[in-house]
C-alpha positions, 0 to 999 in steps of 0.5 A: 798389806797389813791387817790395819790397811785391809781393815781401813780398805774394807771400811771404805767399801761398806757404804757400797757393799750394803746396798749391793747386799740389799739388792741381791737379797731382795732379787734372790729372797729364797736363796738368802732366806736360809740365813734368817736363823743365823741372824741371832747368833751372828749378831751375838759374835758381832757384839762380841767382837765390837766390844772386845775393847771395852773395859769396866771403867769405860762403862763407869766413865760413861755414866758419870758423864751422862750428857751424850746419853741424855742428848741421845734419848731426848733426840730419839723421844722428843725431838724426832717424834715431834719432827715426824708428827709435824710432818704427818699432820702437814703431808698426810692429814687426810690419811691418819692411819699412814700419819700414825705410823710415821709417828710410831716409827720415831717412838720406837728404841734405838736399834741394837744394830747401831751398836755394829755400826759404831764399831765399824766407824770407830765410835764410842761403843760404851756409849752405844751399849749403854744408850741400847739398854737404857733406851730398852728399859725406858721404852715400856713407859716412853713408847705408850705415852708417846703414841697417846700423846701424839696419836691419841691411840692406847698401846702396851709394850711387851717389856719382857720380850724387848729385855730377853732379846737385849740380854741375849743379842747385846748384853751377854756377848758384850759382858763376856767381851769385858771379862775377856778383856779385863782377864787379859788386861787388853793385851790379846783384844789389843792385837786382835782389833783389826781382825775383830772389826773385820768380823763385825764387818762380815757379820752386818753383811750377813745380817742385812742379807738375811733381813733384807729378804723379808722386804722383797714382797714389799718393794715388788708392790711399790706404787707411786703413793707408797714411794712418796711415803718411802722418800719422806720416811727416808728423809725424816730418818736422816734428821735423826742422824743430823740431830745427833751430829749438830747436838754432839758438835754444839756440846763439844764432844769428841769424834768417838762420842760424835759417832755413837750419838750419830747412829744412837739417834738415827737408827730404830728397832723397826721390828718393835715398831712392826709388832706394835703396829700389827697388834694395836693399828689397822694394816695401813699403819705398819707400812711407814714402819716396816718400809724403813727396813728398805732404807735403814741399813743404806742410810747407815752406810751413807753416813758411814761414808760421811763419817769417813770424809768429815771425821776421818780416823787417825790411822793406827800404825801398821802391824 
């Protein structure tokens, strides 16, 4: 079996490995909780490996044609918050704290983990990277405005901490990868592409195993009402991916850009939402935000399965 064939086999298994990893982590949080300190360094490796094919000119090209980026931002900060607000008003008008949490979850920035899924599915990594950083820069302005406009609450965002995490976990490894790729003329990374893609897949499994241990207490205390909220949040989150896919189709984007728009529009920085909910809202508001941790990676894996079927990659030549 060649490296390309092995990589394709692993890609096909990811939609099944991810849910299994979450179940195992929830059942054995003590054993896998020891991986929590490894999340940041592992994610550094994921981004470096995923960025290994990036060139400086591709970043310039993405900025010269900003329509996909603008569509991602529009879905993240206009379309999805309004959808969440409408659902919250219709279904949870009697529980304003829960409704606020639902809206808050769809006001936080796009998730840096989306970059890993874009890499796994063969999407436009440059667009994914630029979207993460532009959204991080805009969030300190857009998020407080959105929260106040839709919920009436006043919040603030620690922009310094948000940018520090983006620099350490995303910018630094991606810049190193671009410098390495430019220095070698892309020759080394070209030969290593299937192996680097496998590193991304193994890395995201480690991150999921570690981070899923945090939701074990929540899963064990779910009651019927909380299950309903979980289901509603899952369905709303699916629409984010769907809007990204639809926007790409309507604007005639190619496969790679479409994949980046799907994940850029669908995944959220749940940690940022949880911090804001804990600081400015009642405890009940945190549940719709933190419960999204339960299914975000599962949803991303299911979307990857849909992408494999509806937007299959052209098979590269064997080694």
